[in-house]
N, C-alpha and C positions, 0 to 999 in steps of 0.2 A: 504494499499499499504505499509503503513511502517512495517508492523509486520516479512516478509520477512526479511527485514534489519534488523531489531532487533533482528531478532533470528541469522544472521550471525553473529554478532557485539557480539551477547554473545556467543557463540562456539568460536570465537577468543579470547575474553576476559578470557574464560576458560583457554584456550592453552597458554596464556601469563601467567596467574595466575599459573599456574603448572608448566611453564619453572620457575619462579621467586621463588616458593618454591621449588622446587626441580630441581637445575641446573644439577645436574649429568643425569637426566631423560631425559632432552631436548631432542628432535629429532633435527639434521642436520641443518633443516630447520628453525629455531625457531628466529633467524633474521630476516629474511624473513617477519613470522609469525608476530613477533613484529611491524615492520613497516609498514606492510599491516594496521595491526588494527588502528594504529595512523591514518592512512591516511583518515583511512573509515570513524572513528569518526571524524575527522575532516571535512572533505567532509556533513557527515550526520547531523552535529551541523549548520554548514553551510546552510545547504538548510533548517534546521526546522526556522534558526534565521530568514533568508530571502528568502521565498517562492515563493513570487513573480517572483523574478530576473533570475529564471533559467525553466521559461515556453514559452521564448520567446516573450516575452513583450520587 
């Protein structure tokens, strides 16, 4: 179940890294991708650290 989430995070990470390495080539939606990536990683890590709290218990 975590594999699709990890693939999405990896793609977002690549976009964020490319924007940092080549800021002139960053797309206009780069700021939104950065924010989405940070929030998604935070949620993934919280879900990984506390697995029993999101299963309706």
